[in-house]
Structures are given as C-alpha cells and as structure tokens.
N, C-alpha and C positions, 0 to 999 in steps of 0.2 A: 771457269771460276765464277762467272757471273751467274750461271745456273745454280751453282752451289750456294752463292750468296742469296739468291732469290728463295731457295728452299729454306735456308736458315731464317730469312726474314719472315717467310710464311709461318714457319714453326714458332717464331717469337710472337707473331700476331695471334696465332692460335692459342698460345699459352696465356697471353694477356687477356684475350677475349674470354677464355674459359674462366680465368680468375675473376674477371669483371662480372660474369654471369653468376658465379657462385657467391660472390660478395653481395650482389643485389638480391639474388633469390633466397638468401638466408634470412632476409627481412621481408615479411609479407606486405608491409605497408609500402616498402619501396617498389615492390612488384606492381602495386596499384598505381603508384605515382609516376613511374617512368614507363611510358607506353612503348619506347623503342627497345625495351629489354626483350620483347618477343622477337623483334627483328634480329637483334644481336644473338639471342639464343638460337634462332633458326639458322643464322649464318654459321654459328659455331658448330651446330650439329651437321651442317652440310660439309664443313671442313673436316670434321672428325669421321665422316662416313667412310673414307678410304682413299686410296691413291687416285681413283678416277674422279671422285668428287673434289679432291684437293687440286687436281690438275685443272679442273673446270674453274675452281675458285681463283687460280692464278691468272687465268685469262679473263677474269671478270673485273670490271671497274668497281671501286668502292660503292658508288651510287647504285650500280646495277645489283651488287650483292645485297645491299639493304632492301632494294625493291623486291628481290627474289625472296628474301627472308620474310618481309611483310606479307607477300602473297602466300607464302607457305603458312604463316601464322593465321591468315584469314580462312584457311580451309577448315571445314567442320571436322571435329574429331571422329575417328572411325567408331562405328557402332560396336559395342561389346557383344561378343558372341555368348557371353555367360547368360544362363537362364535366370530370369528374375523370379524370386519366390512369389507365388500367387497366394493371396489370402483366400481361404476356403471357409465358408460359413458352415458351422456345425449344425446339423439338423436337430431342431429342438424336439425333445421327447414329450414336451407338454402340448397337449392338444389345444388348438385355438378354438375356443367355443365361447358362446355367450354365457356370461356368469349368471347363475341362478341360485337364489337363496335356498337353504335347506328347510326353511319354514316360512309359512305365509298364512295370514288370517284375513279374511274379508269381513268388513263391518256390515252387519245386517240390522234392520229394524225389526226385531223379533215381535211376533204376535202369536198367542196361543190359539188353538182351534176352539170354536165356540160349542162344538158338539162332537160326538164320538165318530162321525163319519166324514168330517171335512178335513181329515189329516192330509189328503192329497192337495186340496186348494191351499191349506195353511203352509205346508212345506214348500209349495211352489211360490207362494207369495213371499215367504221369508227368503228364499233363494233369489228371487227377482229384486228384492230390496237392496241386495249387494251391488247391483248395477244401476241403482237409482230409479228403478221402475216402481211407481206407486199404484198398485192395483188392489182391488178388493177380492176377498175370498169368494164372495158371491159371484162376481163376474168370472172368476176362474172356474168355479164349480159348474157354471153354465157352459163354459167352453169345453170342459172335460167330461161333461155328461155325468157328473157325480150325483149319486142318489144315496139313500140310506144304506144301501149295500156297499157304498164306498166308490172309489175310482177304479175302473177295471184293471189298468196296468200302467207300467212306465211309458208305454207308447203314447197314451193320452197326455201324460205329463210333458213328454218331449214336444208334442204338437202344440200344446199351450205355451210352452217356453219360447218356441220359435215364433209363434204368432204375436206374442206380446213384444218380443225384442225385434221383430221384423227381420229376422235372419234365418239361416238354416244351419247355424253352428251346432245346435244341440242334436244329439242322436242317442239312440237307445242301445245299450249293451246288456245282454242277458247272461245270467249264470243259471242255466236251465235245470240242473240236477242238484241233489244234495251233496254229491261228491265234488268238492271244490279242488281244482288242481293248482299247483304252484304257478303255472302259466296264467291262470285266471286271476290269482292274487296279484301277480306282477302287473297284469293289464289294468286291474282296478287301481293300483297304486299310480301307474303312469297317467291314467285318465284323470284321477283326482288332481294330481300335480299340474298337469297341462291345463285343465279347465280353470283351476284357481289362479294359475299364473296368467290366464287370459282374463282375470277379474270376473269370472263367472262362478257361481256355486253349483254344486251337484245335487240332484234329488235322487234318493235311493228308496226302493220299495223293499222292505224287510219283513221277515216273518219269524216268529219264535222268540227266543231270548238272546239278547246281546249283553255282554259284560264289558263295562268301560274300564279304563286304566286305573280308576280308583277302587275297583272291585264291586261297584254297584251294578245290579242287574236291571234290565229294561225288557219287559216281556210283552209281546204283542202276538198272541197265537193266531189271531184272525188276519194279521197283516197290518202294516203301517207304513207311512211315508215320512222320511226325515230329510232335512237339508244338510249337506256337507259343505262347510264354508271355510275350512282351514286344514292345513297339514303341517306336520313337523317331523323331524328326524328323516328328512328326505322322502317324506311320503309314507313312512312306516306307521304313522299314526294320523288319524283324521279327527277333525273337530265337528261335532254334531250339534245342530240346532233342532231340538225336539219340541214340536208344538203340543204334545200331549200333556205335558206337565210343566207349568211355569216355574215350579220349585226346582226342577232339574232341566232347565231350558238348554243349557250347554254342557257338554262333556266330551272327553276324548276317548277314542277307542282304537285298538290296534287295527290296521287295515286288513290284516289276515282274518281277524275276528269279524270285521265288517263284511268281508267276502262270504264267510259262512252264514252270516245273518241274512245276506241278500239271496243266498242259494234258493233256487227254484223260481226266482223273480228276476228283476232287472234294475238298471239305474240310468238316469238321463244325465248326459255330460256334454 
C-alpha cells in the first residue's frame, strides 16, 4: 500500500510540476525572471522520460533533483544537423576596368608654320605644347634635319619628340601601302586614344587629300605633317591641328579617313 501511495504521490507531483512549467512558460517575461524554471522543467522532463527515470526520481532527494536539473540545463544545446544555407555571390557580368571617357581634347598653343617646308617642326611644336614643352620650330628643325625638301619621315619626328620630352614613350607606326586594312584603322584608333589619354599628342605624316567631317578638303600632294590632339566617339574621329593654314587651324576627321590619308607614310605616338 505504501508503494502505491508513493506512486500516487509522485504522479501528483509530476502533474503539479508540469502545470507549473506550462503556466510559467506561457509568459516569456516570467521565463526570464525565474531562473529555477529551467531546473523545474528539466526535473519534469526527467520524470516524464519513462519508468526507469521515474524510479530514479523516487530515490532522489528534492535537493538532488534540483541539482540534477540545473546541471542538465547548463549543458550546451545539441548542434543541429540541418545544413545552413550559404550565401553565394553572383559573378558580375560587368567587367571591372578603369573608366575611360569616349572623348578627350588636349589644349595646345597653336602656331602656324612660317614657310612651306617647316610643317614637320611646326606640327611637332604644336604637339609638344600639349605637354607644356615650349620649344622653337628652329630648334626642332635642326634636331630633325629639316631642309627645304622637308623632313624625311615620321622616324625623325619620333626621335625629336623623345629627345625633347626626355623619354622613350614615342614610337613610329607605318601604314606602308595604299591598301589600308581594317586592322590598321583599328590600330590607329587605339594608338590615338592611348596617346591622348596619356596627355600626349600624335604627329602624323599625310599625303594627298583628306576630307574633314564638315566636308572641307585639305590637299597636300607632296606630303605634310599634322598634330592630332583630340578624339571623340571612342576614337572614331580625330581632331587635327594643321599648321599650314591658320584659318583652318583645327578640324575633325574620321579616323578611317585619316588612316587612308597616312597611307604609304607613318605617325608618331
């Protein structure tokens, strides 16, 4: 009979404990306030676990039960085996590159050539003024070996540009035949853009007739040198500083037309 009474008493305690836990767990603020709820809850769970656990609880003193419950409450929670979603960065389709404007013009201090054969020194002087170099046409004519027959080729222009600037940045590119290829036009466009983006002007040796974007023709059958100090439309058009005529000192020309104008000669960039 005593055993039955003990079981009945344990059942009553379990019921009261469970009711107490439910009453307090229904209010989150109470959970925060009463620290012993964790112990009571753990004890209740131990009693509800089954016959073996209940039997153990019968032989445990109230103080020991509380201590056991507190110890159980202090154990870290078991790690979840569920896979956490990982954030994946989408690969951008936009190429990270340095921003470049589709147009740029260098300011030059324009001077016209004083005679018919100093177009090489004049174009070179105008180009150098874009980088702040103040040199005379006479000094450049001497450096390039210019005579009344003119300046031999773009190679002499390149050498003078490098000597004045104290660098080896300038080089010569030739378009050796009358048949101009798409590749040569694209190369000229890239060279003009790259050189002007480097704040340097290009000097081109042209021959024959070139037609600007306004429809005006510029004819130099014996050959001529011009400075290129600007581009627009991503290099599809180039700005010319022409020392031959102060009344037409600056004009724009399609880069493809400029390439045909340079054909059989070269340019310094």
